[in-house]
PQR file of N, CA, C, O and H, with PARSE charges and radii, in Angstrom:
ATOM      1  N   MET A   1     234.849 168.659 201.863 -0.4000 1.5000
ATOM      2  CA  MET A   1     235.358 167.321 201.637 -0.0000 2.0000
ATOM      3  C   MET A   1     234.437 166.273 202.270  0.5500 1.7000
ATOM      4  O   MET A   1     234.148 165.242 201.663 -0.5500 1.4000
ATOM      5  N   ILE A   2     233.985 166.546 203.484 -0.4000 1.5000
ATOM      6  CA  ILE A   2     233.113 165.593 204.163 -0.0000 2.0000
ATOM      7  C   ILE A   2     231.758 165.501 203.469  0.5500 1.7000
ATOM      8  O   ILE A   2     231.161 164.426 203.411 -0.5500 1.4000
ATOM      9  H   ILE A   2     234.220 167.383 203.978  0.4000 1.0000
ATOM     10  N   ASP A   3     231.270 166.625 202.942 -0.4000 1.5000
ATOM     11  CA  ASP A   3     230.006 166.596 202.208 -0.0000 2.0000
ATOM     12  C   ASP A   3     230.099 165.698 200.983  0.5500 1.7000
ATOM     13  O   ASP A   3     229.170 164.948 200.681 -0.5500 1.4000
ATOM     14  H   ASP A   3     231.755 167.499 202.990  0.4000 1.0000
ATOM     15  N   PHE A   4     231.221 165.777 200.283 -0.4000 1.5000
ATOM     16  CA  PHE A   4     231.435 164.918 199.118 -0.0000 2.0000
ATOM     17  C   PHE A   4     231.460 163.445 199.530  0.5500 1.7000
ATOM     18  O   PHE A   4     230.881 162.600 198.847 -0.5500 1.4000
ATOM     19  H   PHE A   4     231.976 166.385 200.529  0.4000 1.0000
ATOM     20  N   LEU A   5     232.125 163.138 200.642 -0.4000 1.5000
ATOM     21  CA  LEU A   5     232.206 161.751 201.107 -0.0000 2.0000
ATOM     22  C   LEU A   5     230.842 161.216 201.526  0.5500 1.7000
ATOM     23  O   LEU A   5     230.541 160.043 201.307 -0.5500 1.4000
ATOM     24  H   LEU A   5     232.596 163.824 201.196  0.4000 1.0000
ATOM     25  N   ILE A   6     230.016 162.069 202.125 -0.4000 1.5000
ATOM     26  CA  ILE A   6     228.674 161.644 202.523 -0.0000 2.0000
ATOM     27  C   ILE A   6     227.819 161.348 201.292  0.5500 1.7000
ATOM     28  O   ILE A   6     227.116 160.338 201.247 -0.5500 1.4000
ATOM     29  H   ILE A   6     230.260 163.023 202.303  0.4000 1.0000
ATOM     30  N   ILE A   7     227.884 162.224 200.302 -0.4000 1.5000
ATOM     31  CA  ILE A   7     227.127 162.007 199.064 -0.0000 2.0000
ATOM     32  C   ILE A   7     227.623 160.756 198.349  0.5500 1.7000
ATOM     33  O   ILE A   7     226.827 159.968 197.841 -0.5500 1.4000
ATOM     34  H   ILE A   7     228.455 163.044 200.339  0.4000 1.0000
ATOM     35  N   PHE A   8     228.939 160.578 198.313 -0.4000 1.5000
ATOM     36  CA  PHE A   8     229.532 159.389 197.691 -0.0000 2.0000
ATOM     37  C   PHE A   8     229.098 158.122 198.430  0.5500 1.7000
ATOM     38  O   PHE A   8     228.832 157.097 197.801 -0.5500 1.4000
ATOM     39  H   PHE A   8     229.586 161.219 198.726  0.4000 1.0000
ATOM     40  N   GLU A   9     229.027 158.188 199.742 -0.4000 1.5000
ATOM     41  CA  GLU A   9     228.585 157.047 200.562 -0.0000 2.0000
ATOM     42  C   GLU A   9     227.147 156.661 200.226  0.5500 1.7000
ATOM     43  O   GLU A   9     226.833 155.476 200.114 -0.5500 1.4000
ATOM     44  H   GLU A   9     229.243 159.020 200.253  0.4000 1.0000
ATOM     45  N   ILE A  10     226.289 157.639 200.068 -0.4000 1.5000
ATOM     46  CA  ILE A  10     224.889 157.375 199.744 -0.0000 2.0000
ATOM     47  C   ILE A  10     224.775 156.734 198.365  0.5500 1.7000
ATOM     48  O   ILE A  10     224.034 155.768 198.186 -0.5500 1.4000
ATOM     49  H   ILE A  10     226.545 158.602 200.158  0.4000 1.0000
ATOM     50  N   ILE A  11     225.502 157.267 197.399 -0.4000 1.5000
ATOM     51  CA  ILE A  11     225.463 156.723 196.038 -0.0000 2.0000
ATOM     52  C   ILE A  11     225.972 155.294 196.004  0.5500 1.7000
ATOM     53  O   ILE A  11     225.349 154.424 195.395 -0.5500 1.4000
ATOM     54  H   ILE A  11     226.104 158.052 197.545  0.4000 1.0000
ATOM     55  N   VAL A  12     227.104 155.045 196.658 -0.4000 1.5000
ATOM     56  CA  VAL A  12     227.677 153.701 196.666 -0.0000 2.0000
ATOM     57  C   VAL A  12     226.754 152.722 197.386  0.5500 1.7000
ATOM     58  O   VAL A  12     226.604 151.583 196.945 -0.5500 1.4000
ATOM     59  H   VAL A  12     227.609 155.752 197.153  0.4000 1.0000
ATOM     60  N   SER A  13     226.140 153.142 198.477 -0.4000 1.5000
ATOM     61  CA  SER A  13     225.257 152.235 199.209 -0.0000 2.0000
ATOM     62  C   SER A  13     224.014 151.880 198.393  0.5500 1.7000
ATOM     63  O   SER A  13     223.576 150.730 198.412 -0.5500 1.4000
ATOM     64  H   SER A  13     226.263 154.067 198.836  0.4000 1.0000
ATOM     65  N   VAL A  14     223.444 152.841 197.685 -0.4000 1.5000
ATOM     66  CA  VAL A  14     222.274 152.561 196.843 -0.0000 2.0000
ATOM     67  C   VAL A  14     222.667 151.619 195.700  0.5500 1.7000
ATOM     68  O   VAL A  14     221.927 150.686 195.387 -0.5500 1.4000
ATOM     69  H   VAL A  14     223.799 153.775 197.670  0.4000 1.0000
ATOM     70  N   LEU A  15     223.811 151.852 195.085 -0.4000 1.5000
ATOM     71  CA  LEU A  15     224.280 150.963 194.015 -0.0000 2.0000
ATOM     72  C   LEU A  15     224.556 149.564 194.541  0.5500 1.7000
ATOM     73  O   LEU A  15     224.249 148.576 193.873 -0.5500 1.4000
ATOM     74  H   LEU A  15     224.412 152.609 195.339  0.4000 1.0000
ATOM     75  N   LEU A  16     225.131 149.474 195.724 -0.4000 1.5000
ATOM     76  CA  LEU A  16     225.426 148.173 196.313 -0.0000 2.0000
ATOM     77  C   LEU A  16     224.142 147.403 196.607  0.5500 1.7000
ATOM     78  O   LEU A  16     224.069 146.202 196.349 -0.5500 1.4000
ATOM     79  H   LEU A  16     225.381 150.276 196.266  0.4000 1.0000
ATOM     80  N   ILE A  17     223.145 148.074 197.136 -0.4000 1.5000
ATOM     81  CA  ILE A  17     221.853 147.425 197.395 -0.0000 2.0000
ATOM     82  C   ILE A  17     221.239 146.941 196.089  0.5500 1.7000
ATOM     83  O   ILE A  17     220.722 145.826 196.025 -0.5500 1.4000
ATOM     84  H   ILE A  17     223.205 149.050 197.346  0.4000 1.0000
ATOM     85  N   PHE A  18     221.288 147.768 195.046 -0.4000 1.5000
ATOM     86  CA  PHE A  18     220.730 147.396 193.752 -0.0000 2.0000
ATOM     87  C   PHE A  18     221.440 146.177 193.161  0.5500 1.7000
ATOM     88  O   PHE A  18     220.790 145.253 192.672 -0.5500 1.4000
ATOM     89  H   PHE A  18     221.707 148.674 195.098  0.4000 1.0000
ATOM     90  N   VAL A  19     222.770 146.176 193.207 -0.4000 1.5000
ATOM     91  CA  VAL A  19     223.537 145.072 192.621 -0.0000 2.0000
ATOM     92  C   VAL A  19     223.277 143.774 193.383  0.5500 1.7000
ATOM     93  O   VAL A  19     223.193 142.706 192.775 -0.5500 1.4000
ATOM     94  H   VAL A  19     223.299 146.926 193.604  0.4000 1.0000
ATOM     95  N   ILE A  20     223.150 143.856 194.692 -0.4000 1.5000
ATOM     96  CA  ILE A  20     222.874 142.647 195.481 -0.0000 2.0000
ATOM     97  C   ILE A  20     221.474 142.107 195.174  0.5500 1.7000
ATOM     98  O   ILE A  20     221.288 140.894 195.073 -0.5500 1.4000
ATOM     99  H   ILE A  20     223.218 144.723 195.186  0.4000 1.0000
ATOM    100  N   LEU A  21     220.500 142.993 195.027 -0.4000 1.5000
ATOM    101  CA  LEU A  21     219.139 142.545 194.750 -0.0000 2.0000
ATOM    102  C   LEU A  21     218.966 141.991 193.340  0.5500 1.7000
ATOM    103  O   LEU A  21     218.072 141.178 193.101 -0.5500 1.4000
ATOM    104  H   LEU A  21     220.651 143.978 195.109  0.4000 1.0000
ATOM    105  N   VAL A  22     219.813 142.423 192.401 -0.4000 1.5000
ATOM    106  CA  VAL A  22     219.707 141.962 191.014 -0.0000 2.0000
ATOM    107  C   VAL A  22     220.287 140.560 190.845  0.5500 1.7000
ATOM    108  O   VAL A  22     219.917 139.851 189.910 -0.5500 1.4000
ATOM    109  H   VAL A  22     220.538 143.083 192.594  0.4000 1.0000
ATOM    110  N   GLN A  23     221.178 140.158 191.723 -0.4000 1.5000
ATOM    111  CA  GLN A  23     221.843 138.865 191.571 -0.0000 2.0000
ATOM    112  C   GLN A  23     220.854 137.711 191.653  0.5500 1.7000
ATOM    113  O   GLN A  23     219.803 137.803 192.288 -0.5500 1.4000
ATOM    114  H   GLN A  23     221.478 140.734 192.483  0.4000 1.0000
ATOM    115  N   ASN A  24     221.224 136.625 190.992 -0.4000 1.5000
ATOM    116  CA  ASN A  24     220.387 135.431 190.941 -0.0000 2.0000
ATOM    117  C   ASN A  24     220.286 134.794 192.322  0.5500 1.7000
ATOM    118  O   ASN A  24     221.301 134.566 192.979 -0.5500 1.4000
ATOM    119  H   ASN A  24     222.078 136.550 190.476  0.4000 1.0000
ATOM    120  N   LYS A  25     219.079 134.511 192.757 -0.4000 1.5000
ATOM    121  CA  LYS A  25     218.886 133.950 194.083 -0.0000 2.0000
ATOM    122  C   LYS A  25     219.189 132.451 194.130  0.5500 1.7000
ATOM    123  O   LYS A  25     219.398 131.910 195.216 -0.5500 1.4000
ATOM    124  H   LYS A  25     218.254 134.696 192.223  0.4000 1.0000
ATOM    125  N   ASN A  26     219.218 131.774 192.995 -0.4000 1.5000
ATOM    126  CA  ASN A  26     219.487 130.341 192.953 -0.0000 2.0000
ATOM    127  C   ASN A  26     220.966 130.037 192.749  0.5500 1.7000
ATOM    128  O   ASN A  26     221.329 128.885 192.510 -0.5500 1.4000
ATOM    129  H   ASN A  26     219.048 132.214 192.113  0.4000 1.0000
ATOM    130  N   ALA A  27     221.815 131.037 192.839 -0.4000 1.5000
ATOM    131  CA  ALA A  27     223.237 130.829 192.587 -0.0000 2.0000
ATOM    132  C   ALA A  27     223.980 130.353 193.820  0.5500 1.7000
ATOM    133  O   ALA A  27     225.187 130.122 193.757 -0.5500 1.4000
ATOM    134  H   ALA A  27     221.520 131.972 193.034  0.4000 1.0000
ATOM    135  N   GLY A  28     223.288 130.202 194.941 -0.4000 1.5000
ATOM    136  CA  GLY A  28     223.940 129.796 196.176 -0.0000 2.0000
ATOM    137  C   GLY A  28     224.371 128.339 196.165  0.5500 1.7000
ATOM    138  O   GLY A  28     224.029 127.585 195.254 -0.5500 1.4000
ATOM    139  H   GLY A  28     222.307 130.390 194.992  0.4000 1.0000
ATOM    140  N   LEU A  29     225.110 127.958 197.166 -0.4000 1.5000
ATOM    141  CA  LEU A  29     225.606 126.595 197.288 -0.0000 2.0000
ATOM    142  C   LEU A  29     224.552 125.745 197.982  0.5500 1.7000
ATOM    143  O   LEU A  29     224.287 125.919 199.172 -0.5500 1.4000
ATOM    144  H   LEU A  29     225.388 128.571 197.906  0.4000 1.0000
ATOM    145  N   ASN A  30     223.961 124.839 197.243 -0.4000 1.5000
ATOM    146  CA  ASN A  30     222.943 123.959 197.783 -0.0000 2.0000
ATOM    147  C   ASN A  30     223.528 122.556 197.854  0.5500 1.7000
ATOM    148  O   ASN A  30     223.655 121.888 196.827 -0.5500 1.4000
ATOM    149  H   ASN A  30     224.176 124.698 196.276  0.4000 1.0000
ATOM    150  N   LEU A  31     223.883 122.104 199.039 -0.4000 1.5000
ATOM    151  CA  LEU A  31     224.574 120.830 199.189 -0.0000 2.0000
ATOM    152  C   LEU A  31     223.647 119.633 199.021  0.5500 1.7000
ATOM    153  O   LEU A  31     224.134 118.526 198.792 -0.5500 1.4000
ATOM    154  H   LEU A  31     223.781 122.646 199.873  0.4000 1.0000
ATOM    155  N   THR A  32     222.359 119.805 199.123 -0.4000 1.5000
ATOM    156  CA  THR A  32     221.453 118.664 199.033 -0.0000 2.0000
ATOM    157  C   THR A  32     221.267 118.183 197.605  0.5500 1.7000
ATOM    158  O   THR A  32     220.976 117.005 197.398 -0.5500 1.4000
ATOM    159  H   THR A  32     221.964 120.705 199.310  0.4000 1.0000
ATOM    160  N   THR A  33     221.422 119.046 196.616 -0.4000 1.5000
ATOM    161  CA  THR A  33     221.186 118.647 195.229 -0.0000 2.0000
ATOM    162  C   THR A  33     222.466 118.558 194.416  0.5500 1.7000
ATOM    163  O   THR A  33     222.416 118.291 193.215 -0.5500 1.4000
ATOM    164  H   THR A  33     221.658 120.003 196.784  0.4000 1.0000
ATOM    165  N   MET A  34     223.602 118.774 195.044 -0.4000 1.5000
ATOM    166  CA  MET A  34     224.849 118.765 194.281 -0.0000 2.0000
ATOM    167  C   MET A  34     225.404 117.352 194.193  0.5500 1.7000
ATOM    168  O   MET A  34     225.385 116.599 195.167 -0.5500 1.4000
ATOM    169  H   MET A  34     223.642 118.991 196.019  0.4000 1.0000
ATOM    170  N   SER A  35     225.893 117.009 193.026 -0.4000 1.5000
ATOM    171  CA  SER A  35     226.582 115.736 192.874 -0.0000 2.0000
ATOM    172  C   SER A  35     228.082 115.963 193.071  0.5500 1.7000
ATOM    173  O   SER A  35     228.526 117.103 193.203 -0.5500 1.4000
ATOM    174  H   SER A  35     225.909 117.620 192.235  0.4000 1.0000
ATOM    175  N   SER A  36     228.843 114.903 193.089 -0.4000 1.5000
ATOM    176  CA  SER A  36     230.274 115.029 193.352 -0.0000 2.0000
ATOM    177  C   SER A  36     231.018 115.714 192.206  0.5500 1.7000
ATOM    178  O   SER A  36     232.100 116.262 192.418 -0.5500 1.4000
ATOM    179  H   SER A  36     228.482 113.976 192.981  0.4000 1.0000
ATOM    180  N   SER A  37     230.460 115.692 191.008 -0.4000 1.5000
ATOM    181  CA  SER A  37     231.143 116.319 189.875 -0.0000 2.0000
ATOM    182  C   SER A  37     230.835 117.805 189.753  0.5500 1.7000
ATOM    183  O   SER A  37     231.423 118.483 188.910 -0.5500 1.4000
ATOM    184  H   SER A  37     229.581 115.247 190.836  0.4000 1.0000
ATOM    185  N   ALA A  38     229.943 118.318 190.559 -0.4000 1.5000
ATOM    186  CA  ALA A  38     229.519 119.717 190.432 -0.0000 2.0000
ATOM    187  C   ALA A  38     230.181 120.622 191.462  0.5500 1.7000
ATOM    188  O   ALA A  38     229.677 121.715 191.719 -0.5500 1.4000
ATOM    189  H   ALA A  38     229.465 117.768 191.243  0.4000 1.0000
ATOM    190  N   TRP A  39     231.289 120.203 192.057 -0.4000 1.5000
ATOM    191  CA  TRP A  39     231.931 121.028 193.077 -0.0000 2.0000
ATOM    192  C   TRP A  39     232.603 122.245 192.492  0.5500 1.7000
ATOM    193  O   TRP A  39     232.740 123.256 193.181 -0.5500 1.4000
ATOM    194  H   TRP A  39     231.698 119.315 191.848  0.4000 1.0000
ATOM    195  N   ALA A  40     233.028 122.186 191.244 -0.4000 1.5000
ATOM    196  CA  ALA A  40     233.694 123.330 190.620 -0.0000 2.0000
ATOM    197  C   ALA A  40     232.632 124.247 190.022  0.5500 1.7000
ATOM    198  O   ALA A  40     232.067 123.956 188.967 -0.5500 1.4000
ATOM    199  H   ALA A  40     232.917 121.365 190.684  0.4000 1.0000
ATOM    200  N   ILE A  41     232.368 125.358 190.708 -0.4000 1.5000
ATOM    201  CA  ILE A  41     231.372 126.315 190.234 -0.0000 2.0000
ATOM    202  C   ILE A  41     232.113 127.519 189.683  0.5500 1.7000
ATOM    203  O   ILE A  41     232.901 128.151 190.387 -0.5500 1.4000
ATOM    204  H   ILE A  41     232.827 125.594 191.564  0.4000 1.0000
ATOM    205  N   THR A  42     231.859 127.829 188.433 -0.4000 1.5000
ATOM    206  CA  THR A  42     232.501 128.993 187.818 -0.0000 2.0000
ATOM    207  C   THR A  42     231.433 130.012 187.461  0.5500 1.7000
ATOM    208  O   THR A  42     230.320 129.658 187.071 -0.5500 1.4000
ATOM    209  H   THR A  42     231.219 127.316 187.861  0.4000 1.0000
ATOM    210  N   LYS A  43     231.783 131.258 187.597 -0.4000 1.5000
ATOM    211  CA  LYS A  43     230.871 132.336 187.247 -0.0000 2.0000
ATOM    212  C   LYS A  43     231.225 132.792 185.832  0.5500 1.7000
ATOM    213  O   LYS A  43     232.396 132.956 185.491 -0.5500 1.4000
ATOM    214  H   LYS A  43     232.687 131.545 187.914  0.4000 1.0000
ATOM    215  N   ARG A  44     230.198 132.991 185.023 -0.4000 1.5000
ATOM    216  CA  ARG A  44     230.422 133.410 183.645 -0.0000 2.0000
ATOM    217  C   ARG A  44     229.471 134.535 183.290  0.5500 1.7000
ATOM    218  O   ARG A  44     228.374 134.643 183.838 -0.5500 1.4000
ATOM    219  H   ARG A  44     229.246 132.858 185.299  0.4000 1.0000
ATOM    220  N   GLY A  45     229.907 135.364 182.370 -0.4000 1.5000
ATOM    221  CA  GLY A  45     229.056 136.405 181.815 -0.0000 2.0000
ATOM    222  C   GLY A  45     228.591 137.424 182.820  0.5500 1.7000
ATOM    223  O   GLY A  45     229.382 137.919 183.621 -0.5500 1.4000
ATOM    224  H   GLY A  45     230.798 135.277 181.924  0.4000 1.0000
ATOM    225  N   PRO A  46     227.294 137.748 182.785 -0.5600 1.5000
ATOM    226  CA  PRO A  46     226.748 138.784 183.673  0.2800 2.0000
ATOM    227  C   PRO A  46     226.883 138.435 185.149  0.5500 1.7000
ATOM    228  O   PRO A  46     227.030 139.327 185.985 -0.5500 1.4000
ATOM    229  N   GLU A  47     226.835 137.154 185.478 -0.4000 1.5000
ATOM    230  CA  GLU A  47     226.976 136.743 186.878 -0.0000 2.0000
ATOM    231  C   GLU A  47     228.348 137.118 187.416  0.5500 1.7000
ATOM    232  O   GLU A  47     228.472 137.544 188.564 -0.5500 1.4000
ATOM    233  H   GLU A  47     226.715 136.429 184.799  0.4000 1.0000
ATOM    234  N   LYS A  48     229.370 136.963 186.599 -0.4000 1.5000
ATOM    235  CA  LYS A  48     230.734 137.315 187.007 -0.0000 2.0000
ATOM    236  C   LYS A  48     230.873 138.829 187.146  0.5500 1.7000
ATOM    237  O   LYS A  48     231.520 139.312 188.076 -0.5500 1.4000
ATOM    238  H   LYS A  48     229.270 136.617 185.666  0.4000 1.0000
ATOM    239  N   VAL A  49     230.268 139.575 186.228 -0.4000 1.5000
ATOM    240  CA  VAL A  49     230.320 141.042 186.293 -0.0000 2.0000
ATOM    241  C   VAL A  49     229.632 141.538 187.561  0.5500 1.7000
ATOM    242  O   VAL A  49     230.146 142.431 188.235 -0.5500 1.4000
ATOM    243  H   VAL A  49     229.742 139.183 185.473  0.4000 1.0000
ATOM    244  N   LEU A  50     228.480 140.971 187.889 -0.4000 1.5000
ATOM    245  CA  LEU A  50     227.779 141.367 189.107 -0.0000 2.0000
ATOM    246  C   LEU A  50     228.577 141.012 190.356  0.5500 1.7000
ATOM    247  O   LEU A  50     228.583 141.764 191.331 -0.5500 1.4000
ATOM    248  H   LEU A  50     228.063 140.246 187.341  0.4000 1.0000
ATOM    249  N   HIS A  51     229.248 139.869 190.324 -0.4000 1.5000
ATOM    250  CA  HIS A  51     230.064 139.451 191.465 -0.0000 2.0000
ATOM    251  C   HIS A  51     231.233 140.411 191.685  0.5500 1.7000
ATOM    252  O   HIS A  51     231.494 140.831 192.812 -0.5500 1.4000
ATOM    253  H   HIS A  51     229.244 139.258 189.533  0.4000 1.0000
ATOM    254  N   ILE A  52     231.928 140.751 190.617 -0.4000 1.5000
ATOM    255  CA  ILE A  52     233.063 141.674 190.723 -0.0000 2.0000
ATOM    256  C   ILE A  52     232.591 143.067 191.100  0.5500 1.7000
ATOM    257  O   ILE A  52     233.244 143.749 191.890 -0.5500 1.4000
ATOM    258  H   ILE A  52     231.717 140.410 189.701  0.4000 1.0000
ATOM    259  N   THR A  53     231.459 143.500 190.543 -0.4000 1.5000
ATOM    260  CA  THR A  53     230.896 144.807 190.880 -0.0000 2.0000
ATOM    261  C   THR A  53     230.526 144.873 192.359  0.5500 1.7000
ATOM    262  O   THR A  53     230.731 145.899 193.008 -0.5500 1.4000
ATOM    263  H   THR A  53     230.929 142.947 189.901  0.4000 1.0000
ATOM    264  N   THR A  54     229.984 143.787 192.889 -0.4000 1.5000
ATOM    265  CA  THR A  54     229.642 143.746 194.313 -0.0000 2.0000
ATOM    266  C   THR A  54     230.884 143.901 195.177  0.5500 1.7000
ATOM    267  O   THR A  54     230.866 144.630 196.169 -0.5500 1.4000
ATOM    268  H   THR A  54     229.816 142.954 192.362  0.4000 1.0000
ATOM    269  N   ILE A  55     231.957 143.223 194.809 -0.4000 1.5000
ATOM    270  CA  ILE A  55     233.201 143.314 195.572 -0.0000 2.0000
ATOM    271  C   ILE A  55     233.767 144.724 195.518  0.5500 1.7000
ATOM    272  O   ILE A  55     234.193 145.260 196.541 -0.5500 1.4000
ATOM    273  H   ILE A  55     231.972 142.631 194.004  0.4000 1.0000
ATOM    274  N   VAL A  56     233.776 145.332 194.335 -0.4000 1.5000
ATOM    275  CA  VAL A  56     234.316 146.689 194.181 -0.0000 2.0000
ATOM    276  C   VAL A  56     233.483 147.693 194.968  0.5500 1.7000
ATOM    277  O   VAL A  56     234.038 148.544 195.662 -0.5500 1.4000
ATOM    278  H   VAL A  56     233.430 144.896 193.504  0.4000 1.0000
ATOM    279  N   LEU A  57     232.156 147.605 194.869 -0.4000 1.5000
ATOM    280  CA  LEU A  57     231.296 148.539 195.592 -0.0000 2.0000
ATOM    281  C   LEU A  57     231.414 148.349 197.101  0.5500 1.7000
ATOM    282  O   LEU A  57     231.394 149.327 197.848 -0.5500 1.4000
ATOM    283  H   LEU A  57     231.705 146.913 194.304  0.4000 1.0000
ATOM    284  N   TRP A  58     231.536 147.108 197.556 -0.4000 1.5000
ATOM    285  CA  TRP A  58     231.703 146.856 198.983 -0.0000 2.0000
ATOM    286  C   TRP A  58     233.017 147.455 199.483  0.5500 1.7000
ATOM    287  O   TRP A  58     233.064 148.050 200.560 -0.5500 1.4000
ATOM    288  H   TRP A  58     231.552 146.313 196.948  0.4000 1.0000
ATOM    289  N   THR A  59     234.081 147.297 198.699 -0.4000 1.5000
ATOM    290  CA  THR A  59     235.375 147.865 199.083 -0.0000 2.0000
ATOM    291  C   THR A  59     235.310 149.388 199.143  0.5500 1.7000
ATOM    292  O   THR A  59     235.822 149.996 200.083 -0.5500 1.4000
ATOM    293  H   THR A  59     234.043 146.814 197.824  0.4000 1.0000
ATOM    294  N   LEU A  60     234.680 150.007 198.140 -0.4000 1.5000
ATOM    295  CA  LEU A  60     234.519 151.462 198.152 -0.0000 2.0000
ATOM    296  C   LEU A  60     233.700 151.915 199.362  0.5500 1.7000
ATOM    297  O   LEU A  60     234.009 152.931 199.983 -0.5500 1.4000
ATOM    298  H   LEU A  60     234.264 149.513 197.377  0.4000 1.0000
ATOM    299  N   PHE A  61     232.662 151.161 199.687 -0.4000 1.5000
ATOM    300  CA  PHE A  61     231.820 151.505 200.821 -0.0000 2.0000
ATOM    301  C   PHE A  61     232.602 151.462 202.132  0.5500 1.7000
ATOM    302  O   PHE A  61     232.495 152.373 202.953 -0.5500 1.4000
ATOM    303  H   PHE A  61     232.411 150.336 199.182  0.4000 1.0000
ATOM    304  N   VAL A  62     233.382 150.409 202.326 -0.4000 1.5000
ATOM    305  CA  VAL A  62     234.147 150.266 203.568 -0.0000 2.0000
ATOM    306  C   VAL A  62     235.226 151.336 203.677  0.5500 1.7000
ATOM    307  O   VAL A  62     235.399 151.934 204.739 -0.5500 1.4000
ATOM    308  H   VAL A  62     233.469 149.669 201.659  0.4000 1.0000
ATOM    309  N   VAL A  63     235.952 151.582 202.592 -0.4000 1.5000
ATOM    310  CA  VAL A  63     237.009 152.604 202.617 -0.0000 2.0000
ATOM    311  C   VAL A  63     236.412 153.978 202.861  0.5500 1.7000
ATOM    312  O   VAL A  63     236.954 154.763 203.640 -0.5500 1.4000
ATOM    313  H   VAL A  63     235.811 151.097 201.729  0.4000 1.0000
ATOM    314  N   ASN A  64     235.306 154.273 202.204 -0.4000 1.5000
ATOM    315  CA  ASN A  64     234.657 155.567 202.385 -0.0000 2.0000
ATOM    316  C   ASN A  64     234.133 155.719 203.813  0.5500 1.7000
ATOM    317  O   ASN A  64     234.225 156.802 204.391 -0.5500 1.4000
ATOM    318  H   ASN A  64     234.866 153.636 201.571  0.4000 1.0000
ATOM    319  N   SER A  65     233.590 154.658 204.382 -0.4000 1.5000
ATOM    320  CA  SER A  65     233.114 154.712 205.763 -0.0000 2.0000
ATOM    321  C   SER A  65     234.257 154.969 206.736  0.5500 1.7000
ATOM    322  O   SER A  65     234.127 155.753 207.677 -0.5500 1.4000
ATOM    323  H   SER A  65     233.514 153.778 203.912  0.4000 1.0000
ATOM    324  N   LEU A  66     235.369 154.302 206.496 -0.4000 1.5000
ATOM    325  CA  LEU A  66     236.537 154.543 207.354 -0.0000 2.0000
ATOM    326  C   LEU A  66     237.062 155.982 207.221  0.5500 1.7000
ATOM    327  O   LEU A  66     237.453 156.602 208.210 -0.5500 1.4000
ATOM    328  H   LEU A  66     235.475 153.665 205.732  0.4000 1.0000
ATOM    329  N   LEU A  67     237.064 156.496 206.000 -0.4000 1.5000
ATOM    330  CA  LEU A  67     237.486 157.897 205.803 -0.0000 2.0000
ATOM    331  C   LEU A  67     236.557 158.862 206.526  0.5500 1.7000
ATOM    332  O   LEU A  67     237.007 159.820 207.155 -0.5500 1.4000
ATOM    333  H   LEU A  67     236.747 155.992 205.197  0.4000 1.0000
ATOM    334  N   LEU A  68     235.263 158.601 206.430 -0.4000 1.5000
ATOM    335  CA  LEU A  68     234.304 159.455 207.138 -0.0000 2.0000
ATOM    336  C   LEU A  68     234.513 159.377 208.653  0.5500 1.7000
ATOM    337  O   LEU A  68     234.396 160.386 209.348 -0.5500 1.4000
ATOM    338  H   LEU A  68     234.898 157.823 205.919  0.4000 1.0000
ATOM    339  N   PHE A  69     234.820 158.195 209.158 -0.4000 1.5000
ATOM    340  CA  PHE A  69     235.061 158.026 210.590 -0.0000 2.0000
ATOM    341  C   PHE A  69     236.308 158.777 211.036  0.5500 1.7000
ATOM    342  O   PHE A  69     236.307 159.424 212.083 -0.5500 1.4000
ATOM    343  H   PHE A  69     234.915 157.375 208.594  0.4000 1.0000
ATOM    344  N   VAL A  70     237.362 158.692 210.248 -0.4000 1.5000
ATOM    345  CA  VAL A  70     238.628 159.329 210.620 -0.0000 2.0000
ATOM    346  C   VAL A  70     238.528 160.848 210.495  0.5500 1.7000
ATOM    347  O   VAL A  70     239.061 161.571 211.337 -0.5500 1.4000
ATOM    348  H   VAL A  70     237.363 158.167 209.397  0.4000 1.0000
ATOM    349  N   LEU A  71     237.860 161.334 209.468 -0.4000 1.5000
ATOM    350  CA  LEU A  71     237.795 162.769 209.221 -0.0000 2.0000
ATOM    351  C   LEU A  71     236.739 163.473 210.083  0.5500 1.7000
ATOM    352  O   LEU A  71     236.768 164.697 210.209 -0.5500 1.4000
ATOM    353  H   LEU A  71     237.426 160.747 208.784  0.4000 1.0000
ATOM    354  N   SER A  72     235.829 162.733 210.664 -0.4000 1.5000
ATOM    355  CA  SER A  72     234.782 163.378 211.480 -0.0000 2.0000
ATOM    356  C   SER A  72     235.292 163.733 212.852  0.5500 1.7000
ATOM    357  O   SER A  72     234.547 164.280 213.665 -0.5500 1.4000
ATOM    358  H   SER A  72     235.805 161.738 210.562  0.4000 1.0000
TER
END
C-alpha cells in the first residue's frame, strides 16, 4: 500500500510541476496597468481548465502526503 502511495505521489508531483509551468505567466494581477473597469477577471477556456487541474492536483498531493505521513 505504501509503495503505491509513493508512486502516486511522484506521478502527482510531476504532473503538478508540469501544469504550473504550462500556465500563462502574464495572467497575474498587475496593479500598475489595471484600470478601474478591469477588476473582474474571469478565466475562460484552457486557462480555466489549467486552474482547476492545478487545484485538483494540489489537493491530491496534500492528501496523499498526509496519508503517507500517517501510514509510515
